[in-house]
N, C-alpha and C positions, 0 to 999 in steps of 0.2 A: 280133904277139904270139904267142909260141909256147904251147901248151897242154901242160902236165905235170901229170898226175893220179896221185897216190899212192892216196890214200883208204886207206892202211894203217892198221890199228888201232894205238892207242896201247897202253901197257902195262895200261891200264884196261879195255881191251876195245871202247872207243869209237874211232870213226874219227878221223883226225888233223884238226886245223884247216888249212885251207887259204886262200890269199888269192885271192879272185875279183877280177878287174878287167874293167870293160866301158867301152868308148868309144863314145859316140853322136854322130852327126852332127845337124844342125839339123832334118832331116826326122822325127826320131823324136818321137812325141807321147807324153807321160806315161811318161818312162823309169823313173821309179822304180816307178810302178804296174806297168809289165811285168815288171821284175826281181822285185819282191816277190810278184807273183801266180805267176810260174814257181816260185820257190823254196817258196812255200806249197804249191802243187799237188804238189810232189815231196818234201815233207817234209824240207827242208834247214834245218839249224840256221844262224843267222845271229847275228853280233855284231859291233860296231865297224863299222857301215856309214856311208859318207859319200858324198855327191853334190857335186862341185865342177866348176866351169869351168876349163879349162886355158889356157894363154897363147893358143893358137889358136882359142878360143871354142867348143871342143868340150866337151861333159858327159862327165865321167868318174865312175863308180861304182866303189867299192872297199869290200869286206866280207870278213870273216873268216867261213868257211862250212865246214860238214862235214855229210856225209850217207852213209848206208849203200848198198850195192849200186849204185855208181856212179850215184847221184842228182845229184851235183854235175856229173858229166859230161853227164848229159842236159839239165841247165839250160844248161851252156855251149853244147851243140849247138843247143838251141832258140834261144838268143840270136843265135848265129851265122847263123841262117837268117832273121832279122827285119830288115825294112827299117828303115834308120836306125841300125843297130848296125855300126860300123866294125870292131870287134875285141872278143873275148871269150875270157878264158883264166883259168886257175888255176895257182898255183905253191905249193910248201909254205910253210906260214907259219913 
C-alpha cells in the first residue's frame, strides 16, 4: 500500500480528511486498541471507522482521519513498525 499524505488545509483552515487503511495479520493482539490509542495520543480526529475481516482472513481497519502538523503521518509510521501490521497508509478522502 502506498502512503500519500497531503494534510493540506481546506478552505476553512482545518486539515483535510484522509482515508487511513491498516491491514493486520493474525499475530496482532487488540488491533482496534492499538490504532485508537495511537490516534488519541497524537490528537488525530477520527470518523466513520470500521474493522472487518477480508477474504483472506486478515483484519482491515479503515477510517477517515485528520490531524495537524503531520500527526496522521506519525500514526502511520508508528503502525508500520508494529508487529502484526502488514500495511498502513493514507490517501486523500
